[in-house]
PDB file with SEQRES, HELIX, SHEET and CRYST1 records, atoms N, CA, C and O in Angstrom:
SEQRES   1 A   87  MET ARG LEU VAL LYS LYS GLU MET MET GLU THR ILE GLN          
SEQRES   2 A   87  LYS LYS ARG GLU VAL MET ILE GLN SER ALA LYS GLU THR          
SEQRES   3 A   87  GLY TYR THR SER GLU GLU THR ILE LYS HIS SER GLN GLU          
SEQRES   4 A   87  LEU ASP LYS LEU ILE VAL GLN TYR GLN ARG VAL PHE ARG          
SEQRES   5 A   87  GLN SER ASN GLN LYS ARG ALA PHE ALA LYS LYS PHE LYS          
SEQRES   6 A   87  LYS GLN PRO VAL ILE VAL TRP SER LYS TYR LEU VAL TYR          
SEQRES   7 A   87  LYS LYS ASP THR TYR SER LYS VAL LEU                          
HELIX    1 AA1 ARG A    2  THR A   26  1                                  25    
HELIX    2 AA2 GLU A   31  LYS A   66  1                                  36    
CRYST1    1.000    1.000    1.000  90.00  90.00  90.00 P 1           1          
ATOM      1  N   MET A   1     -27.710  -1.886   7.753  1.00  0.00           N  
ATOM      2  CA  MET A   1     -26.616  -2.841   7.968  1.00  0.00           C  
ATOM      3  C   MET A   1     -25.679  -2.715   6.810  1.00  0.00           C  
ATOM      4  O   MET A   1     -24.465  -2.813   6.985  1.00  0.00           O  
ATOM      5  N   ARG A   2     -26.201  -2.503   5.633  1.00  0.00           N  
ATOM      6  CA  ARG A   2     -25.298  -2.339   4.405  1.00  0.00           C  
ATOM      7  C   ARG A   2     -24.446  -1.110   4.513  1.00  0.00           C  
ATOM      8  O   ARG A   2     -23.301  -1.108   4.061  1.00  0.00           O  
ATOM      9  N   LEU A   3     -24.997  -0.023   5.125  1.00  0.00           N  
ATOM     10  CA  LEU A   3     -24.194   1.217   5.205  1.00  0.00           C  
ATOM     11  C   LEU A   3     -22.985   0.927   6.231  1.00  0.00           C  
ATOM     12  O   LEU A   3     -21.839   1.306   5.990  1.00  0.00           O  
ATOM     13  N   VAL A   4     -23.319   0.267   7.322  1.00  0.00           N  
ATOM     14  CA  VAL A   4     -22.274  -0.047   8.256  1.00  0.00           C  
ATOM     15  C   VAL A   4     -21.189  -0.835   7.614  1.00  0.00           C  
ATOM     16  O   VAL A   4     -20.016  -0.492   7.760  1.00  0.00           O  
ATOM     17  N   LYS A   5     -21.548  -1.942   6.865  1.00  0.00           N  
ATOM     18  CA  LYS A   5     -20.673  -2.854   6.281  1.00  0.00           C  
ATOM     19  C   LYS A   5     -19.876  -2.058   5.286  1.00  0.00           C  
ATOM     20  O   LYS A   5     -18.656  -2.225   5.282  1.00  0.00           O  
ATOM     21  N   LYS A   6     -20.423  -1.210   4.441  1.00  0.00           N  
ATOM     22  CA  LYS A   6     -19.721  -0.414   3.483  1.00  0.00           C  
ATOM     23  C   LYS A   6     -18.732   0.564   4.236  1.00  0.00           C  
ATOM     24  O   LYS A   6     -17.592   0.750   3.810  1.00  0.00           O  
ATOM     25  N   GLU A   7     -19.150   1.094   5.216  1.00  0.00           N  
ATOM     26  CA  GLU A   7     -18.228   2.091   5.967  1.00  0.00           C  
ATOM     27  C   GLU A   7     -17.039   1.345   6.604  1.00  0.00           C  
ATOM     28  O   GLU A   7     -15.907   1.829   6.595  1.00  0.00           O  
ATOM     29  N   MET A   8     -17.334   0.138   7.162  1.00  0.00           N  
ATOM     30  CA  MET A   8     -16.328  -0.661   7.789  1.00  0.00           C  
ATOM     31  C   MET A   8     -15.273  -1.131   6.633  1.00  0.00           C  
ATOM     32  O   MET A   8     -14.064  -1.107   6.865  1.00  0.00           O  
ATOM     33  N   MET A   9     -15.738  -1.513   5.515  1.00  0.00           N  
ATOM     34  CA  MET A   9     -14.898  -1.969   4.415  1.00  0.00           C  
ATOM     35  C   MET A   9     -14.043  -0.784   3.958  1.00  0.00           C  
ATOM     36  O   MET A   9     -12.856  -0.993   3.706  1.00  0.00           O  
ATOM     37  N   GLU A  10     -14.551   0.430   3.834  1.00  0.00           N  
ATOM     38  CA  GLU A  10     -13.884   1.584   3.460  1.00  0.00           C  
ATOM     39  C   GLU A  10     -12.774   1.937   4.467  1.00  0.00           C  
ATOM     40  O   GLU A  10     -11.665   2.297   4.072  1.00  0.00           O  
ATOM     41  N   THR A  11     -13.088   1.829   5.798  1.00  0.00           N  
ATOM     42  CA  THR A  11     -12.032   2.049   6.840  1.00  0.00           C  
ATOM     43  C   THR A  11     -10.908   1.027   6.685  1.00  0.00           C  
ATOM     44  O   THR A  11      -9.725   1.355   6.775  1.00  0.00           O  
ATOM     45  N   ILE A  12     -11.294  -0.161   6.462  1.00  0.00           N  
ATOM     46  CA  ILE A  12     -10.236  -1.259   6.263  1.00  0.00           C  
ATOM     47  C   ILE A  12      -9.353  -0.980   5.033  1.00  0.00           C  
ATOM     48  O   ILE A  12      -8.141  -1.186   5.091  1.00  0.00           O  
ATOM     49  N   GLN A  13      -9.936  -0.522   3.941  1.00  0.00           N  
ATOM     50  CA  GLN A  13      -9.256  -0.270   2.729  1.00  0.00           C  
ATOM     51  C   GLN A  13      -8.272   0.969   2.918  1.00  0.00           C  
ATOM     52  O   GLN A  13      -7.139   0.982   2.437  1.00  0.00           O  
ATOM     53  N   LYS A  14      -8.775   1.924   3.605  1.00  0.00           N  
ATOM     54  CA  LYS A  14      -7.906   3.129   3.857  1.00  0.00           C  
ATOM     55  C   LYS A  14      -6.757   2.698   4.709  1.00  0.00           C  
ATOM     56  O   LYS A  14      -5.621   3.052   4.392  1.00  0.00           O  
ATOM     57  N   LYS A  15      -6.973   1.926   5.813  1.00  0.00           N  
ATOM     58  CA  LYS A  15      -5.971   1.443   6.724  1.00  0.00           C  
ATOM     59  C   LYS A  15      -4.918   0.680   5.902  1.00  0.00           C  
ATOM     60  O   LYS A  15      -3.719   0.904   6.066  1.00  0.00           O  
ATOM     61  N   ARG A  16      -5.359  -0.192   5.046  1.00  0.00           N  
ATOM     62  CA  ARG A  16      -4.561  -1.029   4.244  1.00  0.00           C  
ATOM     63  C   ARG A  16      -3.631  -0.138   3.383  1.00  0.00           C  
ATOM     64  O   ARG A  16      -2.427  -0.388   3.337  1.00  0.00           O  
ATOM     65  N   GLU A  17      -4.143   0.840   2.739  1.00  0.00           N  
ATOM     66  CA  GLU A  17      -3.465   1.746   1.878  1.00  0.00           C  
ATOM     67  C   GLU A  17      -2.312   2.445   2.690  1.00  0.00           C  
ATOM     68  O   GLU A  17      -1.172   2.533   2.231  1.00  0.00           O  
ATOM     69  N   VAL A  18      -2.659   2.914   3.868  1.00  0.00           N  
ATOM     70  CA  VAL A  18      -1.768   3.572   4.756  1.00  0.00           C  
ATOM     71  C   VAL A  18      -0.635   2.633   5.098  1.00  0.00           C  
ATOM     72  O   VAL A  18       0.528   3.031   5.032  1.00  0.00           O  
ATOM     73  N   MET A  19      -0.927   1.429   5.454  1.00  0.00           N  
ATOM     74  CA  MET A  19       0.033   0.436   5.776  1.00  0.00           C  
ATOM     75  C   MET A  19       1.028   0.126   4.632  1.00  0.00           C  
ATOM     76  O   MET A  19       2.241   0.010   4.805  1.00  0.00           O  
ATOM     77  N   ILE A  20       0.399   0.004   3.461  1.00  0.00           N  
ATOM     78  CA  ILE A  20       1.245  -0.245   2.311  1.00  0.00           C  
ATOM     79  C   ILE A  20       2.162   0.883   1.961  1.00  0.00           C  
ATOM     80  O   ILE A  20       3.286   0.642   1.521  1.00  0.00           O  
ATOM     81  N   GLN A  21       1.704   2.187   2.150  1.00  0.00           N  
ATOM     82  CA  GLN A  21       2.434   3.331   1.898  1.00  0.00           C  
ATOM     83  C   GLN A  21       3.609   3.359   2.965  1.00  0.00           C  
ATOM     84  O   GLN A  21       4.754   3.649   2.619  1.00  0.00           O  
ATOM     85  N   SER A  22       3.309   3.073   4.166  1.00  0.00           N  
ATOM     86  CA  SER A  22       4.315   3.071   5.252  1.00  0.00           C  
ATOM     87  C   SER A  22       5.400   2.013   4.947  1.00  0.00           C  
ATOM     88  O   SER A  22       6.593   2.268   5.113  1.00  0.00           O  
ATOM     89  N   ALA A  23       4.965   0.840   4.506  1.00  0.00           N  
ATOM     90  CA  ALA A  23       5.928  -0.198   4.186  1.00  0.00           C  
ATOM     91  C   ALA A  23       6.857   0.253   3.027  1.00  0.00           C  
ATOM     92  O   ALA A  23       8.049  -0.054   3.063  1.00  0.00           O  
ATOM     93  N   LYS A  24       6.373   0.931   2.060  1.00  0.00           N  
ATOM     94  CA  LYS A  24       7.212   1.476   0.928  1.00  0.00           C  
ATOM     95  C   LYS A  24       8.210   2.461   1.387  1.00  0.00           C  
ATOM     96  O   LYS A  24       9.358   2.460   0.942  1.00  0.00           O  
ATOM     97  N   GLU A  25       7.775   3.333   2.303  1.00  0.00           N  
ATOM     98  CA  GLU A  25       8.553   4.512   2.771  1.00  0.00           C  
ATOM     99  C   GLU A  25       9.583   4.075   3.839  1.00  0.00           C  
ATOM    100  O   GLU A  25      10.761   4.431   3.806  1.00  0.00           O  
ATOM    101  N   THR A  26       9.060   3.292   4.766  1.00  0.00           N  
ATOM    102  CA  THR A  26       9.942   2.970   5.985  1.00  0.00           C  
ATOM    103  C   THR A  26      10.403   1.502   6.089  1.00  0.00           C  
ATOM    104  O   THR A  26      11.248   1.160   6.916  1.00  0.00           O  
ATOM    105  N   GLY A  27       9.833   0.661   5.242  1.00  0.00           N  
ATOM    106  CA  GLY A  27      10.166  -0.751   5.262  1.00  0.00           C  
ATOM    107  C   GLY A  27       9.086  -1.635   5.983  1.00  0.00           C  
ATOM    108  O   GLY A  27       8.297  -1.191   6.818  1.00  0.00           O  
ATOM    109  N   TYR A  28       9.144  -2.896   5.573  1.00  0.00           N  
ATOM    110  CA  TYR A  28       8.070  -3.802   6.102  1.00  0.00           C  
ATOM    111  C   TYR A  28       8.185  -4.113   7.674  1.00  0.00           C  
ATOM    112  O   TYR A  28       7.226  -4.514   8.334  1.00  0.00           O  
ATOM    113  N   THR A  29       9.372  -3.900   8.158  1.00  0.00           N  
ATOM    114  CA  THR A  29       9.507  -4.257   9.612  1.00  0.00           C  
ATOM    115  C   THR A  29       9.630  -3.064  10.500  1.00  0.00           C  
ATOM    116  O   THR A  29       9.925  -3.161  11.691  1.00  0.00           O  
ATOM    117  N   SER A  30       9.399  -1.951   9.896  1.00  0.00           N  
ATOM    118  CA  SER A  30       9.509  -0.697  10.701  1.00  0.00           C  
ATOM    119  C   SER A  30       8.374  -0.684  11.809  1.00  0.00           C  
ATOM    120  O   SER A  30       7.359  -1.369  11.681  1.00  0.00           O  
ATOM    121  N   GLU A  31       8.592   0.090  12.846  1.00  0.00           N  
ATOM    122  CA  GLU A  31       7.494   0.217  13.980  1.00  0.00           C  
ATOM    123  C   GLU A  31       6.290   0.698  13.410  1.00  0.00           C  
ATOM    124  O   GLU A  31       5.209   0.175  13.679  1.00  0.00           O  
ATOM    125  N   GLU A  32       6.423   1.793  12.536  1.00  0.00           N  
ATOM    126  CA  GLU A  32       5.273   2.464  12.036  1.00  0.00           C  
ATOM    127  C   GLU A  32       4.382   1.445  11.167  1.00  0.00           C  
ATOM    128  O   GLU A  32       3.160   1.387  11.311  1.00  0.00           O  
ATOM    129  N   THR A  33       5.053   0.690  10.303  1.00  0.00           N  
ATOM    130  CA  THR A  33       4.292  -0.310   9.435  1.00  0.00           C  
ATOM    131  C   THR A  33       3.669  -1.396  10.296  1.00  0.00           C  
ATOM    132  O   THR A  33       2.564  -1.869  10.031  1.00  0.00           O  
ATOM    133  N   ILE A  34       4.396  -1.775  11.321  1.00  0.00           N  
ATOM    134  CA  ILE A  34       3.848  -2.926  12.195  1.00  0.00           C  
ATOM    135  C   ILE A  34       2.635  -2.331  12.986  1.00  0.00           C  
ATOM    136  O   ILE A  34       1.659  -3.057  13.171  1.00  0.00           O  
ATOM    137  N   LYS A  35       2.643  -1.091  13.447  1.00  0.00           N  
ATOM    138  CA  LYS A  35       1.638  -0.493  14.101  1.00  0.00           C  
ATOM    139  C   LYS A  35       0.344  -0.447  13.244  1.00  0.00           C  
ATOM    140  O   LYS A  35      -0.745  -0.769  13.720  1.00  0.00           O  
ATOM    141  N   HIS A  36       0.504  -0.036  11.973  1.00  0.00           N  
ATOM    142  CA  HIS A  36      -0.583   0.033  10.993  1.00  0.00           C  
ATOM    143  C   HIS A  36      -1.144  -1.365  10.746  1.00  0.00           C  
ATOM    144  O   HIS A  36      -2.358  -1.551  10.662  1.00  0.00           O  
ATOM    145  N   SER A  37      -0.253  -2.337  10.629  1.00  0.00           N  
ATOM    146  CA  SER A  37      -0.534  -3.728  10.319  1.00  0.00           C  
ATOM    147  C   SER A  37      -1.444  -4.178  11.457  1.00  0.00           C  
ATOM    148  O   SER A  37      -2.502  -4.750  11.192  1.00  0.00           O  
ATOM    149  N   GLN A  38      -1.060  -3.933  12.750  1.00  0.00           N  
ATOM    150  CA  GLN A  38      -1.870  -4.374  13.944  1.00  0.00           C  
ATOM    151  C   GLN A  38      -3.195  -3.740  13.985  1.00  0.00           C  
ATOM    152  O   GLN A  38      -4.197  -4.389  14.286  1.00  0.00           O  
ATOM    153  N   GLU A  39      -3.228  -2.454  13.683  1.00  0.00           N  
ATOM    154  CA  GLU A  39      -4.487  -1.710  13.565  1.00  0.00           C  
ATOM    155  C   GLU A  39      -5.423  -2.306  12.524  1.00  0.00           C  
ATOM    156  O   GLU A  39      -6.623  -2.452  12.756  1.00  0.00           O  
ATOM    157  N   LEU A  40      -4.843  -2.653  11.355  1.00  0.00           N  
ATOM    158  CA  LEU A  40      -5.590  -3.212  10.290  1.00  0.00           C  
ATOM    159  C   LEU A  40      -6.217  -4.629  10.747  1.00  0.00           C  
ATOM    160  O   LEU A  40      -7.369  -4.967  10.478  1.00  0.00           O  
ATOM    161  N   ASP A  41      -5.347  -5.363  11.434  1.00  0.00           N  
ATOM    162  CA  ASP A  41      -5.803  -6.647  11.966  1.00  0.00           C  
ATOM    163  C   ASP A  41      -7.056  -6.506  12.864  1.00  0.00           C  
ATOM    164  O   ASP A  41      -8.045  -7.233  12.775  1.00  0.00           O  
ATOM    165  N   LYS A  42      -6.904  -5.500  13.728  1.00  0.00           N  
ATOM    166  CA  LYS A  42      -8.094  -5.231  14.681  1.00  0.00           C  
ATOM    167  C   LYS A  42      -9.341  -4.922  13.969  1.00  0.00           C  
ATOM    168  O   LYS A  42     -10.424  -5.373  14.341  1.00  0.00           O  
ATOM    169  N   LEU A  43      -9.193  -4.139  12.923  1.00  0.00           N  
ATOM    170  CA  LEU A  43     -10.396  -3.646  12.124  1.00  0.00           C  
ATOM    171  C   LEU A  43     -10.972  -4.863  11.510  1.00  0.00           C  
ATOM    172  O   LEU A  43     -12.181  -5.066  11.626  1.00  0.00           O  
ATOM    173  N   ILE A  44     -10.208  -5.697  10.861  1.00  0.00           N  
ATOM    174  CA  ILE A  44     -10.606  -6.902  10.237  1.00  0.00           C  
ATOM    175  C   ILE A  44     -11.320  -7.988  11.150  1.00  0.00           C  
ATOM    176  O   ILE A  44     -12.292  -8.652  10.793  1.00  0.00           O  
ATOM    177  N   VAL A  45     -10.728  -8.061  12.307  1.00  0.00           N  
ATOM    178  CA  VAL A  45     -11.342  -8.956  13.311  1.00  0.00           C  
ATOM    179  C   VAL A  45     -12.691  -8.333  13.804  1.00  0.00           C  
ATOM    180  O   VAL A  45     -13.655  -9.082  13.965  1.00  0.00           O  
ATOM    181  N   GLN A  46     -12.787  -7.113  14.026  1.00  0.00           N  
ATOM    182  CA  GLN A  46     -14.026  -6.423  14.383  1.00  0.00           C  
ATOM    183  C   GLN A  46     -15.071  -6.601  13.300  1.00  0.00           C  
ATOM    184  O   GLN A  46     -16.222  -6.918  13.598  1.00  0.00           O  
ATOM    185  N   TYR A  47     -14.684  -6.400  12.036  1.00  0.00           N  
ATOM    186  CA  TYR A  47     -15.634  -6.645  10.888  1.00  0.00           C  
ATOM    187  C   TYR A  47     -16.176  -8.018  10.908  1.00  0.00           C  
ATOM    188  O   TYR A  47     -17.389  -8.205  10.817  1.00  0.00           O  
ATOM    189  N   GLN A  48     -15.269  -9.058  11.032  1.00  0.00           N  
ATOM    190  CA  GLN A  48     -15.656 -10.479  11.018  1.00  0.00           C  
ATOM    191  C   GLN A  48     -16.557 -10.757  12.238  1.00  0.00           C  
ATOM    192  O   GLN A  48     -17.514 -11.518  12.098  1.00  0.00           O  
ATOM    193  N   ARG A  49     -16.324 -10.232  13.315  1.00  0.00           N  
ATOM    194  CA  ARG A  49     -17.217 -10.542  14.454  1.00  0.00           C  
ATOM    195  C   ARG A  49     -18.619  -9.941  14.301  1.00  0.00           C  
ATOM    196  O   ARG A  49     -19.624 -10.573  14.626  1.00  0.00           O  
ATOM    197  N   VAL A  50     -18.655  -8.781  13.828  1.00  0.00           N  
ATOM    198  CA  VAL A  50     -19.962  -8.120  13.550  1.00  0.00           C  
ATOM    199  C   VAL A  50     -20.786  -8.933  12.578  1.00  0.00           C  
ATOM    200  O   VAL A  50     -21.933  -9.278  12.863  1.00  0.00           O  
ATOM    201  N   PHE A  51     -20.234  -9.227  11.483  1.00  0.00           N  
ATOM    202  CA  PHE A  51     -20.962  -9.861  10.417  1.00  0.00           C  
ATOM    203  C   PHE A  51     -21.089 -11.371  10.614  1.00  0.00           C  
ATOM    204  O   PHE A  51     -22.039 -11.965  10.104  1.00  0.00           O  
ATOM    205  N   ARG A  52     -20.213 -11.978  11.297  1.00  0.00           N  
ATOM    206  CA  ARG A  52     -20.350 -13.375  11.587  1.00  0.00           C  
ATOM    207  C   ARG A  52     -21.583 -13.560  12.575  1.00  0.00           C  
ATOM    208  O   ARG A  52     -22.396 -14.471  12.416  1.00  0.00           O  
ATOM    209  N   GLN A  53     -21.660 -12.676  13.560  1.00  0.00           N  
ATOM    210  CA  GLN A  53     -22.800 -12.779  14.532  1.00  0.00           C  
ATOM    211  C   GLN A  53     -24.113 -12.610  13.760  1.00  0.00           C  
ATOM    212  O   GLN A  53     -25.033 -13.404  13.956  1.00  0.00           O  
ATOM    213  N   SER A  54     -24.224 -11.645  12.928  1.00  0.00           N  
ATOM    214  CA  SER A  54     -25.424 -11.296  12.207  1.00  0.00           C  
ATOM    215  C   SER A  54     -25.781 -12.537  11.313  1.00  0.00           C  
ATOM    216  O   SER A  54     -26.944 -12.930  11.209  1.00  0.00           O  
ATOM    217  N   ASN A  55     -24.764 -13.113  10.697  1.00  0.00           N  
ATOM    218  CA  ASN A  55     -24.983 -14.283   9.805  1.00  0.00           C  
ATOM    219  C   ASN A  55     -25.514 -15.486  10.524  1.00  0.00           C  
ATOM    220  O   ASN A  55     -26.364 -16.241  10.052  1.00  0.00           O  
ATOM    221  N   GLN A  56     -24.925 -15.616  11.757  1.00  0.00           N  
ATOM    222  CA  GLN A  56     -25.321 -16.760  12.649  1.00  0.00           C  
ATOM    223  C   GLN A  56     -26.778 -16.554  13.100  1.00  0.00           C  
ATOM    224  O   GLN A  56     -27.583 -17.485  13.149  1.00  0.00           O  
ATOM    225  N   LYS A  57     -27.064 -15.319  13.418  1.00  0.00           N  
ATOM    226  CA  LYS A  57     -28.507 -14.991  13.838  1.00  0.00           C  
ATOM    227  C   LYS A  57     -29.557 -15.279  12.719  1.00  0.00           C  
ATOM    228  O   LYS A  57     -30.673 -15.754  12.927  1.00  0.00           O  
ATOM    229  N   ARG A  58     -29.074 -14.946  11.573  1.00  0.00           N  
ATOM    230  CA  ARG A  58     -29.932 -15.158  10.317  1.00  0.00           C  
ATOM    231  C   ARG A  58     -30.120 -16.616  10.094  1.00  0.00           C  
ATOM    232  O   ARG A  58     -31.231 -17.059   9.804  1.00  0.00           O  
ATOM    233  N   ALA A  59     -29.081 -17.372  10.217  1.00  0.00           N  
ATOM    234  CA  ALA A  59     -29.055 -18.814  10.037  1.00  0.00           C  
ATOM    235  C   ALA A  59     -29.924 -19.517  11.137  1.00  0.00           C  
ATOM    236  O   ALA A  59     -30.701 -20.432  10.867  1.00  0.00           O  
ATOM    237  N   PHE A  60     -29.756 -19.079  12.241  1.00  0.00           N  
ATOM    238  CA  PHE A  60     -30.605 -19.653  13.405  1.00  0.00           C  
ATOM    239  C   PHE A  60     -32.091 -19.342  13.185  1.00  0.00           C  
ATOM    240  O   PHE A  60     -32.937 -20.218  13.362  1.00  0.00           O  
ATOM    241  N   ALA A  61     -32.401 -18.140  12.813  1.00  0.00           N  
ATOM    242  CA  ALA A  61     -33.840 -17.829  12.541  1.00  0.00           C  
ATOM    243  C   ALA A  61     -34.361 -18.601  11.343  1.00  0.00           C  
ATOM    244  O   ALA A  61     -35.486 -19.099  11.346  1.00  0.00           O  
ATOM    245  N   LYS A  62     -33.513 -18.692  10.308  1.00  0.00           N  
ATOM    246  CA  LYS A  62     -33.917 -19.448   9.104  1.00  0.00           C  
ATOM    247  C   LYS A  62     -34.228 -20.946   9.377  1.00  0.00           C  
ATOM    248  O   LYS A  62     -35.106 -21.579   8.790  1.00  0.00           O  
ATOM    249  N   LYS A  63     -33.398 -21.439  10.343  1.00  0.00           N  
ATOM    250  CA  LYS A  63     -33.490 -22.909  10.658  1.00  0.00           C  
ATOM    251  C   LYS A  63     -34.875 -23.130  11.378  1.00  0.00           C  
ATOM    252  O   LYS A  63     -35.593 -24.071  11.041  1.00  0.00           O  
ATOM    253  N   PHE A  64     -35.218 -22.306  12.311  1.00  0.00           N  
ATOM    254  CA  PHE A  64     -36.461 -22.410  12.962  1.00  0.00           C  
ATOM    255  C   PHE A  64     -37.675 -21.970  12.222  1.00  0.00           C  
ATOM    256  O   PHE A  64     -38.802 -22.354  12.536  1.00  0.00           O  
ATOM    257  N   LYS A  65     -37.422 -21.134  11.202  1.00  0.00           N  
ATOM    258  CA  LYS A  65     -38.524 -20.783  10.362  1.00  0.00           C  
ATOM    259  C   LYS A  65     -39.103 -21.959   9.579  1.00  0.00           C  
ATOM    260  O   LYS A  65     -40.295 -22.000   9.274  1.00  0.00           O  
ATOM    261  N   LYS A  66     -38.237 -22.903   9.264  1.00  0.00           N  
ATOM    262  CA  LYS A  66     -38.693 -24.063   8.434  1.00  0.00           C  
ATOM    263  C   LYS A  66     -39.323 -25.116   9.303  1.00  0.00           C  
ATOM    264  O   LYS A  66     -40.020 -25.972   8.758  1.00  0.00           O  
ATOM    265  N   GLN A  67     -39.144 -25.133  10.600  1.00  0.00           N  
ATOM    266  CA  GLN A  67     -39.672 -26.232  11.450  1.00  0.00           C  
ATOM    267  C   GLN A  67     -41.107 -25.868  11.969  1.00  0.00           C  
ATOM    268  O   GLN A  67     -41.392 -24.720  12.310  1.00  0.00           O  
ATOM    269  N   PRO A  68     -41.940 -26.851  12.007  1.00  0.00           N  
ATOM    270  CA  PRO A  68     -43.340 -26.595  12.437  1.00  0.00           C  
ATOM    271  C   PRO A  68     -43.373 -26.171  13.828  1.00  0.00           C  
ATOM    272  O   PRO A  68     -42.489 -26.576  14.582  1.00  0.00           O  
ATOM    273  N   VAL A  69     -44.312 -25.384  14.264  1.00  0.00           N  
ATOM    274  CA  VAL A  69     -44.502 -24.837  15.574  1.00  0.00           C  
ATOM    275  C   VAL A  69     -45.820 -25.288  16.086  1.00  0.00           C  
ATOM    276  O   VAL A  69     -46.838 -25.186  15.401  1.00  0.00           O  
ATOM    277  N   ILE A  70     -45.811 -25.815  17.353  1.00  0.00           N  
ATOM    278  CA  ILE A  70     -46.990 -26.249  17.998  1.00  0.00           C  
ATOM    279  C   ILE A  70     -47.349 -25.202  19.014  1.00  0.00           C  
ATOM    280  O   ILE A  70     -46.540 -24.867  19.880  1.00  0.00           O  
ATOM    281  N   VAL A  71     -48.576 -24.670  18.918  1.00  0.00           N  
ATOM    282  CA  VAL A  71     -49.002 -23.709  19.926  1.00  0.00           C  
ATOM    283  C   VAL A  71     -50.180 -24.311  20.714  1.00  0.00           C  
ATOM    284  O   VAL A  71     -51.180 -24.716  20.121  1.00  0.00           O  
ATOM    285  N   TRP A  72     -50.057 -24.368  22.058  1.00  0.00           N  
ATOM    286  CA  TRP A  72     -51.105 -24.810  22.893  1.00  0.00           C  
ATOM    287  C   TRP A  72     -51.991 -23.720  23.291  1.00  0.00           C  
ATOM    288  O   TRP A  72     -51.556 -22.762  23.931  1.00  0.00           O  
ATOM    289  N   SER A  73     -53.286 -23.828  22.920  1.00  0.00           N  
ATOM    290  CA  SER A  73     -54.112 -22.706  23.337  1.00  0.00           C  
ATOM    291  C   SER A  73     -54.558 -22.858  24.899  1.00  0.00           C  
ATOM    292  O   SER A  73     -54.845 -21.888  25.601  1.00  0.00           O  
ATOM    293  N   LYS A  74     -54.574 -24.120  25.314  1.00  0.00           N  
ATOM    294  CA  LYS A  74     -54.862 -24.399  26.766  1.00  0.00           C  
ATOM    295  C   LYS A  74     -53.730 -25.280  27.262  1.00  0.00           C  
ATOM    296  O   LYS A  74     -52.917 -25.818  26.511  1.00  0.00           O  
ATOM    297  N   TYR A  75     -53.740 -25.391  28.624  1.00  0.00           N  
ATOM    298  CA  TYR A  75     -52.692 -26.131  29.230  1.00  0.00           C  
ATOM    299  C   TYR A  75     -53.136 -27.584  29.629  1.00  0.00           C  
ATOM    300  O   TYR A  75     -54.332 -27.866  29.700  1.00  0.00           O  
ATOM    301  N   LEU A  76     -52.220 -28.432  29.868  1.00  0.00           N  
ATOM    302  CA  LEU A  76     -52.460 -29.806  30.312  1.00  0.00           C  
ATOM    303  C   LEU A  76     -52.646 -29.830  31.779  1.00  0.00           C  
ATOM    304  O   LEU A  76     -51.959 -29.096  32.488  1.00  0.00           O  
ATOM    305  N   VAL A  77     -53.550 -30.644  32.288  1.00  0.00           N  
ATOM    306  CA  VAL A  77     -53.768 -30.766  33.660  1.00  0.00           C  
ATOM    307  C   VAL A  77     -53.748 -32.168  34.059  1.00  0.00           C  
ATOM    308  O   VAL A  77     -54.341 -33.011  33.387  1.00  0.00           O  
ATOM    309  N   TYR A  78     -53.076 -32.476  35.153  1.00  0.00           N  
ATOM    310  CA  TYR A  78     -52.946 -33.875  35.604  1.00  0.00           C  
ATOM    311  C   TYR A  78     -53.969 -34.171  36.598  1.00  0.00           C  
ATOM    312  O   TYR A  78     -54.198 -33.388  37.520  1.00  0.00           O  
ATOM    313  N   LYS A  79     -54.583 -35.253  36.449  1.00  0.00           N  
ATOM    314  CA  LYS A  79     -55.636 -35.719  37.353  1.00  0.00           C  
ATOM    315  C   LYS A  79     -55.189 -37.042  37.799  1.00  0.00           C  
ATOM    316  O   LYS A  79     -54.713 -37.813  36.967  1.00  0.00           O  
ATOM    317  N   LYS A  80     -55.295 -37.389  39.059  1.00  0.00           N  
ATOM    318  CA  LYS A  80     -54.909 -38.683  39.577  1.00  0.00           C  
ATOM    319  C   LYS A  80     -55.646 -39.823  38.868  1.00  0.00           C  
ATOM    320  O   LYS A  80     -56.860 -39.761  38.678  1.00  0.00           O  
ATOM    321  N   ASP A  81     -54.886 -40.883  38.472  1.00  0.00           N  
ATOM    322  CA  ASP A  81     -55.366 -42.052  37.846  1.00  0.00           C  
ATOM    323  C   ASP A  81     -55.977 -41.787  36.517  1.00  0.00           C  
ATOM    324  O   ASP A  81     -56.757 -42.624  36.063  1.00  0.00           O  
ATOM    325  N   THR A  82     -55.713 -40.748  35.874  1.00  0.00           N  
ATOM    326  CA  THR A  82     -56.179 -40.470  34.559  1.00  0.00           C  
ATOM    327  C   THR A  82     -54.991 -39.892  33.739  1.00  0.00           C  
ATOM    328  O   THR A  82     -53.954 -39.461  34.244  1.00  0.00           O  
ATOM    329  N   TYR A  83     -55.262 -39.937  32.465  1.00  0.00           N  
ATOM    330  CA  TYR A  83     -54.224 -39.303  31.618  1.00  0.00           C  
ATOM    331  C   TYR A  83     -54.459 -37.737  31.476  1.00  0.00           C  
ATOM    332  O   TYR A  83     -55.574 -37.240  31.633  1.00  0.00           O  
ATOM    333  N   SER A  84     -53.376 -37.030  31.182  1.00  0.00           N  
ATOM    334  CA  SER A  84     -53.542 -35.575  30.985  1.00  0.00           C  
ATOM    335  C   SER A  84     -54.458 -35.344  29.825  1.00  0.00           C  
ATOM    336  O   SER A  84     -54.396 -36.094  28.850  1.00  0.00           O  
ATOM    337  N   LYS A  85     -55.304 -34.351  29.874  1.00  0.00           N  
ATOM    338  CA  LYS A  85     -56.149 -33.950  28.771  1.00  0.00           C  
ATOM    339  C   LYS A  85     -56.003 -32.528  28.584  1.00  0.00           C  
ATOM    340  O   LYS A  85     -55.702 -31.761  29.498  1.00  0.00           O  
ATOM    341  N   VAL A  86     -56.229 -32.167  27.337  1.00  0.00           N  
ATOM    342  CA  VAL A  86     -56.295 -30.764  27.025  1.00  0.00           C  
ATOM    343  C   VAL A  86     -57.690 -30.249  27.294  1.00  0.00           C  
ATOM    344  O   VAL A  86     -58.651 -30.735  26.698  1.00  0.00           O  
ATOM    345  N   LEU A  87     -57.827 -29.255  28.197  1.00  0.00           N  
ATOM    346  CA  LEU A  87     -59.083 -28.774  28.578  1.00  0.00           C  
ATOM    347  C   LEU A  87     -59.598 -27.700  27.703  1.00  0.00           C  
ATOM    348  O   LEU A  87     -60.695 -27.191  27.932  1.00  0.00           O  
TER     349      LEU A  87                                                      
END                                                                             
């Protein structure tokens, strides 16, 4: 996971540098700069989705890890006019 995160961050940084260079050469409102900006936005959103989901999964697992778990080795059986018992 760390390698993927590092690669994604490098891709984002490279795209950011390309966008900045394009803005210096052609202006902030040129088609080329806007195109690079939109591509950068997509990369950032993708990065956030990937790592927000993994963080949510970790938080979910951590939440249930702290709670006690009840495991029934046998099942409950209903008998008429009596309470359910564990057999």
